[in-house]
KEKOL-530160 format. One record per residue (C-alpha): residue number from 0; x, y, z; residue in one letter. Coordinates in nm, 4 decimals. Layout:
BEGIN
R   seq         px         py         pz   type
R   NUM          X          Y          Z      A
...
***
This chain:
BEGIN
R   seq         px         py         pz   type
R     0     0.0354    -0.0470    -0.0207      X
R     1     0.0690     0.3392    -0.0453      X
R     2     0.0877     0.5681     0.2877      X
R     3    -0.2678     0.7270     0.2021      X
R     4    -0.4233     0.3655     0.1679      X
R     5    -0.2607     0.2931     0.5004      X
R     6    -0.4653     0.5951     0.5982      X
R     7    -0.7810     0.5060     0.5242      X
R     8    -0.7107     0.1483     0.6382      X
R     9    -0.6417     0.2430     1.0056      X
R    10    -0.9699     0.4627     0.9304      X
R    11    -1.1750     0.2187     0.8200      X
R    12    -1.0387    -0.0234     1.0377      X
R    13    -1.0818     0.1464     1.4368      X
R    14    -1.4579     0.3097     1.2513      X
R    15    -1.3080     0.6027     1.1906      X
R    16    -1.0988     0.6556     1.5585      X
R    17    -0.7490     0.7203     1.4457      X
R    18    -0.7275     0.8858     1.0885      X
R    19    -0.2924     0.9968     1.1443      X
R    20    -0.1982     1.2438     0.9064      X
R    21     0.0436     1.2268     0.6161      X
R    22     0.3028     1.4368     0.8518      X
R    23     0.3398     1.1105     1.1126      X
R    24     0.2569     0.7797     0.8449      X
R    25     0.5283     0.9437     0.6222      X
R    26     0.8446     0.9716     0.8724      X
R    27     0.7703     0.6580     1.0352      X
R    28     0.7249     0.4744     0.6968      X
R    29     1.0632     0.6065     0.6140      X
R    30     1.2218     0.4742     0.9567      X
R    31     1.0496     0.1275     0.9151      X
R    32     1.2523     0.1580     0.5649      X
R    33     1.5587     0.2539     0.7229      X
R    34     1.5426    -0.0060     1.0022      X
R    35     1.4459    -0.3262     0.7268      X
R    36     1.1121    -0.4010     0.8087      X
R    37     0.9200    -0.2458     0.4793      X
R    38     1.0693    -0.1815     0.1567      X
R    39     0.9293     0.0746    -0.0783      X
R    40     0.9018     0.0321    -0.4569      X
R    41     0.8202     0.4367    -0.6552      X
R    42     0.5614     0.3251    -0.9032      X
R    43     0.3821     0.6219    -1.1180      X
R    44     0.4867     0.8737    -0.8841      X
R    45     0.3525     0.7111    -0.5922      X
R    46     0.5694     0.4645    -0.3108      X
R    47     0.4159     0.1360    -0.2131      X
R    48     0.5451    -0.0333     0.0942      X
R    49     0.5472    -0.3951     0.1931      X
R    50     0.6884    -0.5921     0.5462      X
R    51     1.0413    -0.7561     0.5108      X
R    52     1.0287    -1.0596     0.6320      X
R    53     1.1152    -0.9526     0.9349      X
R    54     0.8714    -0.6913     0.9454      X
R    55     0.6448    -0.9604     0.9140      X
R    56     0.8330    -1.1755     1.1970      X
R    57     0.7842    -0.8411     1.4601      X
R    58     0.4409    -0.8124     1.3592      X
R    59     0.2762    -1.1264     1.3845      X
R    60     0.4980    -1.2323     1.7083      X
R    61     0.2629    -1.4410     1.9854      X
R    62     0.1664    -1.1049     2.1804      X
R    63     0.1856    -0.8052     1.9260      X
R    64    -0.1130    -0.6875     1.9719      X
R    65    -0.2136    -0.4582     1.6549      X
R    66    -0.1666    -0.1243     1.6740      X
R    67    -0.5835    -0.0484     1.6282      X
R    68    -0.6862    -0.2455     1.8850      X
R    69    -0.6231     0.0611     2.1420      X
R    70    -0.8867     0.2253     1.9292      X
R    71    -1.1628    -0.0774     1.8588      X
R    72    -1.3777     0.0436     2.1539      X
R    73    -1.6564     0.2531     2.0744      X
R    74    -1.6363     0.5915     2.1491      X
R    75    -1.8944     0.8122     2.2666      X
R    76    -2.0557     1.0245     2.0026      X
R    77    -2.0568     1.3316     2.1745      X
R    78    -1.6463     1.2387     2.2607      X
R    79    -1.5995     1.2643     1.8233      X
R    80    -1.7909     1.5441     1.8295      X
R    81    -1.6518     1.7304     2.0669      X
R    82    -1.2755     1.6490     1.8914      X
R    83    -1.4280     1.7803     1.5279      X
R    84    -1.5854     2.1163     1.7058      X
R    85    -1.2449     2.2011     1.8736      X
R    86    -1.0609     2.1409     1.5522      X
R    87    -1.2835     2.3698     1.3356      X
R    88    -1.2514     2.6590     1.5906      X
R    89    -0.8336     2.5702     1.5443      X
R    90    -0.8673     2.6230     1.2031      X
R    91    -1.0879     2.9547     1.2151      X
R    92    -0.7900     3.0577     1.4551      X
R    93    -0.5678     2.9828     1.2633      X
R    94    -0.7311     3.1514     0.9519      X
R    95    -0.7864     3.4438     1.1840      X
R    96    -0.3809     3.5001     1.2628      X
R    97    -0.2769     3.3924     0.8998      X
R    98    -0.5011     3.6997     0.7301      X
R    99    -0.6892     3.8905     1.0429      X
R   100    -0.6344     4.2339     1.1311      X
R   101    -0.5011     4.3508     1.3925      X
R   102    -0.8367     4.4271     1.4586      X
R   103    -0.9763     4.1202     1.4029      X
R   104    -0.6912     3.9464     1.5620      X
R   105    -0.7800     4.0980     1.9360      X
R   106    -1.1137     4.0200     1.8709      X
R   107    -1.0276     3.6610     1.7924      X
R   108    -0.7915     3.6495     2.1278      X
R   109    -1.1085     3.8020     2.3527      X
R   110    -1.3761     3.5783     2.2027      X
R   111    -1.1260     3.2746     2.2767      X
R   112    -1.0377     3.4013     2.6904      X
R   113    -1.4544     3.3709     2.7056      X
R   114    -1.5260     3.0360     2.5569      X
R   115    -1.2176     2.9250     2.7842      X
R   116    -1.3848     3.0864     3.1091      X
R   117    -1.6985     2.9203     2.9473      X
R   118    -1.5841     2.5815     2.9561      X
R   119    -1.4806     2.6129     3.3114      X
R   120    -1.8008     2.6850     3.3946      X
R   121    -2.0008     2.3464     3.2074      X
R   122    -1.7083     2.2113     3.4122      X
R   123    -1.7966     2.3169     3.7473      X
R   124    -2.1361     2.2883     3.6866      X
R   125    -2.0235     1.9039     3.7703      X
R   126    -2.2052     1.6038     3.6186      X
***
């Protein structure tokens, strides 16, 4: 598989709970290749990876859990919504940082401070 196929496969095997970024997958693949655990082949601009014999032995060694097993326990859908909402907020803040005026940035800082205080107020309410 190439890296993006691996990312998709990890997402599928974990019901969408683990979606590593290309920025984390490709350096790991390079390290595994350097260690002789995978081999990489370029084909039409894409680099596909396969386990070597040593890599297969390590991956199938008794007592070696698959890396996605920890993500197979059910995840509360509200946790997923909260994580997604936080990601969208970070995206908006980054946009303000990149293209906002000084006034827009200052207003964004104040909004974030208000939001932080509001979240702590919600948490203080208890279960």
